[in-house]
C-alpha positions in Angstrom: -18.9 -5.8 -9.8 -19.2 -7.6 -7.0 -22.0 -6.5 -4.8 -19.7 -6.3 -2.0 -16.6 -4.8 -3.7 -19.6 -1.9 -4.6 -20.2 -2.2 -0.8 -17.2 -1.5 0.0 -16.9 2.0 -2.1 -19.9 3.4 -0.6 -19.0 3.0 2.0 -15.7 4.6 2.0 -16.9 7.8 0.5 -18.6 6.4 -2.8 -17.5 6.1 -6.4 -18.7 9.9 -7.1 -16.8 11.7 -5.0 -13.5 9.9 -5.6 -13.7 10.3 -9.2 -14.5 13.9 -8.2 -10.6 13.9 -6.9 -7.4 13.7 -7.9 -4.4 13.2 -5.3 -4.3 12.8 -1.8 -1.6 13.4 0.6 -0.6 12.6 4.1 1.9 12.9 6.8 3.6 9.2 7.0 5.8 7.4 9.6 6.7 3.8 8.5 9.3 1.1 10.6 8.7 -2.3 11.5 11.1 -5.0 10.4 11.4 -5.2 6.8 13.4 -2.1 6.4 15.9 -3.5 9.4 16.9 -6.9 7.7 17.2 -5.1 4.1 19.3 -2.8 5.8 17.8 0.6 5.4 16.2 1.2 8.4 13.6 3.3 8.8 13.8 6.8 11.3 10.6 8.2 13.3 10.8 11.2 11.4 7.5 11.6 9.3 7.3 12.6 5.7 5.1 13.9 3.5 3.6 11.1 0.9 1.5 12.3 -2.4 -0.6 9.6 -4.2 -2.3 10.0 -7.6 -6.3 8.4 -7.1 -6.4 7.9 -11.0 -3.0 6.8 -12.5 -0.3 4.9 -10.7 2.2 7.8 -9.8 3.6 8.7 -6.0 6.6 10.1 -4.2 7.2 10.9 -0.7 9.7 13.9 0.7 12.2 13.9 2.1 13.9 10.7 0.6 17.8 10.7 1.6 18.3 14.7 1.7 16.0 17.2 3.2 16.1 18.3 -0.7 15.1 15.5 -2.2 12.2 13.2 -3.4 11.2 10.2 -5.6 8.8 9.9 -8.3 7.8 6.6 -8.4 5.6 4.8 -11.7 5.9 1.2 -12.2 7.7 1.6 -15.3 10.5 4.0 -13.9 11.3 5.3 -9.9 14.2 8.0 -9.4 14.7 9.9 -6.1 15.1 13.9 -7.5 16.0 17.6 -6.1 12.8 19.1 -5.3 14.1 21.7 -8.6 13.8 17.9 -10.9 17.4 17.6 -11.2 17.8 13.5 -11.3 20.1 11.9 -8.4 19.7 8.3 -9.8 16.8 6.8 -11.4 15.9 3.6 -12.6 13.7 2.3 -15.1 11.9 -1.5 -15.3 12.1 -1.4 -11.7 10.4 -4.7 -11.0 13.2 -6.5 -13.2 15.7 -6.1 -10.5 14.5 -8.1 -8.1 14.7 -10.6 -9.7 16.5 -13.5 -7.3 15.8 -10.9 -4.7 14.5 -13.2 -1.4 13.5 -11.2 2.2 17.0 -10.8 3.5 19.1 -9.2 0.1 19.7 -6.1 0.6 18.0 -2.7 -0.7 19.2 0.1 -2.2 17.4 3.6 -2.0 15.7 3.2 -5.7 14.7 -0.4 -4.3 13.4 1.5 -1.1 11.8 4.0 -2.8 10.2 1.5 -5.2 8.6 -0.7 -2.2 7.0 2.9 -0.8 5.8 4.4 -4.4 3.6 0.9 -4.7 2.8 0.2 -1.4 1.3 3.5 -0.5 0.1 4.2 -3.8 -2.2 0.3 -3.2 -3.1 1.2 0.8 -4.5 5.0 -0.3 -6.5 3.7 -3.2 -7.9 1.1 -1.5 -10.9 -0.2 -1.9 -11.4 1.8 -4.9 -8.5 0.3 -6.9 -10.2 -2.8 -7.1 -12.8 -1.4 -9.2 -10.1 0.2 -12.0 -9.7 -1.3 -15.3 -8.0 -5.1 -15.3 -9.0 -5.7 -12.1 -11.1 -8.5 -11.4 -12.8 -9.5 -7.8 -14.4 -12.5 -6.5 -15.6 -12.9 -3.0 -13.9 -15.5 -0.9 -14.7 -17.4 2.3 -14.7 -14.9 4.9 -12.7 -14.4 8.0 -13.4 -15.2 11.9 -11.4 -12.2 13.6 -12.7 -12.6 17.2 -16.6 -11.8 17.5 -16.8 -10.9 14.7 -17.0 -12.2 10.5 -15.4 -10.0 7.5 -16.1 -10.9 4.3 -13.6 -11.2 1.9 -12.7 -10.2 -1.5 -9.6 -11.6 -3.9 -8.5 -9.5 -6.2 -6.4 -10.5 -9.5 -4.2 -7.8 -11.0 -3.0 -6.6 -14.2 0.4 -6.6 -15.3 0.3 -3.5 -16.1 -0.6 -2.0 -12.1 2.4 -2.7 -9.7 1.4 -3.5 -6.5 2.2 -6.7 -4.3 1.5 -9.5 -5.8 -0.5 -10.7 -8.9 -3.5 -11.9 -6.2 -4.2 -10.4 -3.1 -7.3 -10.1 -0.3 -9.4 -7.8 1.3 -11.4 -8.4 3.9 -13.8 -5.8 5.1 -15.8 -5.4 8.2 -20.4 -5.7 8.9 -19.4 -1.9 8.1 -18.2 -3.2 4.8 -14.8 -1.0 6.1 -11.7 -2.3 5.4 -10.0 -4.4 8.3 -7.2 -6.3 6.8 -5.2 -6.7 3.3 -3.1 -10.2 2.6 -0.7 -10.7 0.8 2.8 -12.0 -0.7 5.5 -9.4 -1.1 7.1 -10.8 -4.5 10.2 -7.8 -4.2 11.2 -9.6 -0.6 10.8 -13.1 -1.5 7.1 -13.7 -1.6 6.9 -13.7 2.2 2.7 -14.0 3.7 1.9 -10.8 4.8 -1.6 -10.0 7.0 -2.1 -6.3 7.3 -4.6 -4.8 9.6 -5.6 -1.6 9.5 -7.6 1.3 11.8 -8.1 4.0 12.9 -10.2 5.6 10.4 -11.0 9.5 9.7 -13.0 10.6 7.4 -11.1 13.5 4.9 -13.0 15.5 2.4 -15.9 12.6 2.4 -13.6 9.6 1.9 -12.5 7.0 4.7 -9.1 6.3 5.4 -7.6 4.1 8.0 -4.4 5.7 9.4 -2.7 2.9 11.1 -1.3 0.1 9.7 0.5 -2.6 10.9 1.5 -6.2 8.2 2.5 -9.2 9.7 4.3 -12.7 8.9 0.9 -14.7 8.3 1.7 -18.4 9.3 0.4 -21.0 7.3 -3.1 -21.2 8.6 -3.8 -17.8 7.6 -3.3 -16.6 11.6 -0.5 -12.9 11.9 2.2 -13.4 14.1 2.0 -10.8 16.7 6.0 -10.4 17.2 7.0 -10.0 13.9 5.4 -6.7 12.7 7.4 -6.3 9.0 5.8 -2.7 8.6 4.0 -0.6 11.2 2.6 2.9 9.0 0.9 5.5 10.7 -1.3 8.3 9.0 -1.6 11.7 9.7 -3.2 15.1 8.6 -4.7 13.4 5.3 -5.7 15.8 2.6 -7.2 15.1 -0.8 -7.3 17.6 -3.5 
């Protein structure tokens, strides 16, 4: 395992503690320009996000109606009643985004798929970088103000649904995640720089509770007035 990744995992709570846990739940409030562009604007009501830690599975409720939730895995996404009755579902959901541009509208299942893989990625970082099939290499550091952030470039295998195959993760002097760079393949491949902050200790795991994903220019700099996705987390707890 890469030395920087080892230090980052230790700083975020350690692999031993992570292995003891199976699931994380959090209240989530999300917004940003992306959802308006996609025709699925997000209100400010908090929702409950549930993410499995050692397999790619996630759910959010309510979704679309007070008695509905989503169920996401890489191979299937569905909207269900709380008693399990399926309202709508899609197998091989990634294939449905073929040919999408940034302006292509999303339907509710598209939104559910994005929410599922994105929040799973965020709530399992940096531990997912040590999962089987993921390879990491250290990249050039990023200068942010007076700090130098060391970077890891991750290559994800086809079996993991996430933004794109190659993504960059930058860690501060304390080895906590500061920034996450990627392209959103299912939305025309636009480049994003996501900044994370306001860490909390939840059951021995350190997680950022605020995330702001900006459009990224050709020099890697965030475009300050283009916040594509904003995520605030609260009441984070692990099982």
